[in-house]
N, C-alpha and C positions, 0 to 999 in steps of 0.2 A: 505493500500499500504506499500511497505519496502522495502530496499535496501537490497542486496545479498552480502557477501562477501566470497570468497572462497580462503583458505591460506592454500600455502604449503601442499596441498592435494594429496595423494599417495593412489593408488589402486592396487594390485595385484590380478590375479586368478591363484593360484600357483605359478609356476617360472615365469609366463608372468606379467610384469610390462604393465597395462593399462591406469592408469594415473601417470604422472611424474611432482611431484611439480608444482602443478596448481595454480596458483595465478589470482582470478577473481573478478573486484569490477563491481558490476551491481547498478547503481543508481535507488535510488524510481522514478518509471515510466518508467524508460527506456525499449525498447523492443529491448533485444540482443539477436540476431540469432549464434548458435553455427553450424557450417559446417565442412565439412571435408569428405575423402572418407570412406567406410566402415570398421570399426574396429579401426578407430582412438580415440575412446574413447569419442565420443560427447555422446552419449547417456548413458553410465555409469557415466559420471559428472553428468548427470540431475539425474540420479536415486540416486547419493550419495549426492545431495543438498536435494533430496525428501525424503530420509530416508530408501528408497528401498533398498540400498548398503551399507553394512558399510564400513566407509573408514577404510585405514590401520594407516594414520598418516596426521597431519593436523587440520585444523578448519573449518568449515563452519556456518557462522552468517546469520541471516534473521532480518531484522528491529532492530539491535542492538543488538541481543540476540543470545548466542552460543547454536547452535540445534545438533548438530553431536552427542551427547550423549543422546539426546531424540527420542522418538518414532515419526514416519510418522505423525500420528494422532495431537501430539501437534507440530506442526512445523507452521501451518498455511499457508500451500499450499493447490494448488489444481493442480491435473494433467490430461491433456488429450492425450490420447495413440493412435498410430496408428490405432488400433482395438478399433472400438468404445465401447466395452465392456455393452451394455445395456441390461437390465433384458429383456429378449423377453415376458414374462406372463404379464408384466406390462406395462400399458399406458405410454405415453409421459409424463403426468401429475406425475404420479406414480414415473418414472424414476428420473424426477428431484428433486422432493421432499422429496426423501427415504432417503436422508442422513440429513436433515432437520429433519424428524420423528426420526429418530435414536438418534438424540442430544435432544431430547425431546422441540423441539422448538412449542409453543403455535400454532393451527389451523390458527388463524388469521395471525400471522409473517408468518407461509409458504405462505398462498395465497397471501400475498402481494410480498413476493419475487419471487413467480411464475411467477405472472400478470410482476412485474417487468422485467424480465430476458426473458418471452416469447414476450413482446414488444420489446424489444433492439433485439432479433434474429428473429423477425417477423416469429415466431411458434404459435401463438394464435390459427392457425386453425386446428394444429395437436395434441393438447393437449389429445384428447381421442384416438388416433390411437395408435396400438402398433407397434415397431420397425420394423416388416415384412411388413409394410404398407407405411413404408417410402423408399425415394431414398436417394442414397448414402450423399448427399448433407444435407438432412434433418435430417439424423441420425449423422451428425457430427456437427448439429446446437444443436441437443437434446445432445451429450456428452459435449459439450461446456457450455449450460445451466445448466447441472448437475454441473460443476465446479465453473460455476460465482454465481449460486444462494447461496453458503456460503459465497461470499464477502471475499476472503481469502487475504492475504497479498501478495502473489507471484503466478501468474499463470506458470504452467511449462507443454510444448507443445512439445510431440515425435512424428515428423513427422505426425502430424494430417491429413495432407492433401494426404498422399500417396496413399489411396484407392480411390481417385476420379478421374476420366477421366478429361484430358487436359484443356477443355472448364470449368469444374465444378472447376477444381482447381483455373483457374484465377479469376473466380466470387469469390471463398471462399477466395482467396489471398485481392480482394480488399475490402470484408466485414470484415475481421480481422483487416484489417490496420485501417479503417475507426472506428471500435468498439475500437481499442486501442488511437485513437487519441480523440473520445470523451470520454473515462473512465482514460486514461492514469494510468493505473494499470501495475504494473513490470511484465515484460514476459520474460520468456527464453525460446527458442524456438529452437529444433532442426530439422535440414533437410541436405537431401544430396545433393538436389537443389540448386543450387547458384545463379539462376536465382530468386528463390524463398526468398532468403536470401537479396538480391540487394534490392527488393521490398518491402519487410518488415521492415526490421532493422532499428533502431537508429543506432546500432553500430554490426559489424560481427565480430566474434570471429573463426578464422581459425585455425582448429586441424589437426595435423598430428602425428601419433604414440605416442599418449597418452600426447603429448606436445600443446603448445597452439604456434602456427606460428607467428600469429599476429592479433592484435584486432583494430578496427577502425571503423569509417566512411565508408559505401560503396563506396563512391566516393575517399576516400583516398587508400583504397585498391588496387581500379581499376587505380588509379593515379599512386600511388607509392607503389608498393607492395615491401616487404623489402626482399625476397626471390624468387627463382626460383618456388619453390612448390606454395608458393602462387599467384605469377604470372600465373602459368598455371592452377590454380584451379578457380579464378575470372575470369570471361570474359567468354562468350557465343557468336561465337566460341570461343576455347582455345587460348592462346596466341601462336605464331608462334616462334621457336626459332631455331637459327642457331649457330653454336658452331667454334672457331676459336682461334686465337692468335692476341693479340693488335699488331699494325706496327704504328709506328710514319711518320709522312707525314712530306715531306721537308717543305711545307708551314706552317705547325702547324697544330694541330690537329690529331686524330687517325683514323684508319680504323682497320676492322676486316678482317684477309685472313682465309677464311675458307680451309678445308682441299683440295679441288680440285683448290686451288690459287685464288678462285673468293675474292674480297676486297669488302667491305661493309662500307661506310664511316660511323662514329661515332659522337655521340654530342659533341662540344667544351666542356673542362672544365671537363673530369672526370680523376680521380687519378689513372691513370695506369701506368704500367710499359712494356717496351718492350718485346715482347715474351711473355707477361701474358697469360694465357688460360683464355677466357672469354666466356660468353655465350650471345649473342643478343637476345632481345625479342622485338616483335612488334606484335602490335593486328591487325588481319584481315580487323577491320571496319578501320584502321588506314591507310592502303596501297590502292592506286587507280592506275587505269590505266595512263600512261604518252605518250606524243609522242614521246619522245626520253630519255632513260636513261640506265645507266650500267648495271642496276639490272633489269633481264628479268626473268618471270615465264614461263615454257614451263607447259601448260594446258594439265591435264590427265582428269579431270572430271569438266563437269559444271552441277551445281544445279540451276535451274529456282525457284525462291522462291517469287512470286507475283511480287513486285516491287523492288525485291532485286535480285541479281545472287550472288552467291557463287563459287570460283574457286578454285580448289584445284591442284597442281602441283609440279615441282620443281625449286626451286630458286638454282643452281649449284647441290649439291647433298642432298640437305635438302627438306624436304616437306613441303609446305607452303599452306596457305589458305588465300584467300583472298574475303572479303565481299563487294559488290560493290551495292551502293543504288541506281542501276537503273536498267533495263534490257539491256540486250548485245546480239550480236549474234557471240561471239567468240563461236568457236569450239575445240573439242580436238584435241591434236596436236598442236595448235598455239602456237608461242613464243609471249610473250606480254610485253612491257616493263613497269616498276613498279615505280610510284613516291614514293621517299624514304623520309619518315617523320620525318627529323633529329629530332623534337621538339616533337616526340611520341615513340621514340626509349628508350628500357631499356637496361641498359649492367651489367651484375652480374659475380662476380668471379666464374668460374666454378670448383673450388675445394672446396671452401665453401659452394657454391650457394647464397653467400649474393649479395645484391645489390651493385654496384662499386660507391663509395663516389664521390663526387664532389669536385675540389680542391679549397680550402678556398680562 
C-alpha cells in the first residue's frame, strides 16, 4: 500500500487543456472516487497517474517516490478498465497468473497468490473456464483478480462496473466495498455514476473541465457543496435550483424574489446584499407536502416508485422535483403546498456560482 500525490499536474491534447493545475493527495489505504461529466478529465488523470499518458508539467508521487519520469511497469500500480481485456484463449487460471509468469515468479508462489485471490473473489470454481464461459460479473472478478494477484501499491479502476446490468452493479459495488474494508489498499476509482461514488468512497473528488471543483467525504459534499456545479452533480434526483435576487425582509432575514415576483424565504445569517443575484438550491428529498404554504407546486408529472413517489412540476416559473417517501394520490394538474425546509436550503452567488457565506 502507498499514498499518491499529484502536484500541479497539467495535460493538454493539442490546444485543449484537459487537466489544469491538479493537486490531489490520497492517503495510504484510502478509497478515493473521481467523478464528473464526460470530458471532465477524470480518466485522463487516472491515466497520468498510471503512466499511460505523459504529463506536460507537474509531478506524480506514489509511496513517497516520484514516478512521472518512469515507465508504467515500474510504478507498482495495477489498473482495471471498463473493458475486461481478458485473453480469450486462456483459462481464468492462466489469465490471472500470466503477469506473474512474465515476471519470473516461481510456480509455487504463483499457485499461492492464485489461491489467495480466488478465495477472496470467490472464483475458485471458475479457474478452468475460459472468458466466453463467464458472465459479466464473473469476468469483472477475474479482471480484478489479475490486478490483485500482483499485490500492487495502488489500484486504479476506470469505470469497472459500466458494462454490468443494474442489479449486478449493486452487487459488485457491495463486494468492492467489502473487499476494500478487508484489505485497506489504496484505490483511485473513476466513475460517471455519482450514486456509485457516494456508496464506495472514503472521499469524493468532483471534477469539471479539467479542474477539481471540490474534494471531501460523501456526506460533506452532499450537505455543504462549495458551488452550484457540485450541488447539482451530487445527489439523485438532482438538486432543484431557483434563480432570483435577494430582498431584505422588514422583520429581519432574507428572501429570494424570482423573476415572476414569487418570494421564497431564505435561512437567516447569510452574508447577502440587497438585490444580489443568487441561486437557491433545495434537494427533492428535503421537500414535503404541507397543509398550508405560500410555496406551491403545480404538478405536471407523477412517478410512482414503490414506496416512494416523485413529483415534477413548476414552482412559479421554475421546474422543481419533489421526492416523497410515501405513496400519494396526487394527480397531474393539481397544485399542492410545499413545506419549505429553511434548515436544508442552499444559497449560491449567481455570478460566481460559489456558496454564499454565513455572517460571522
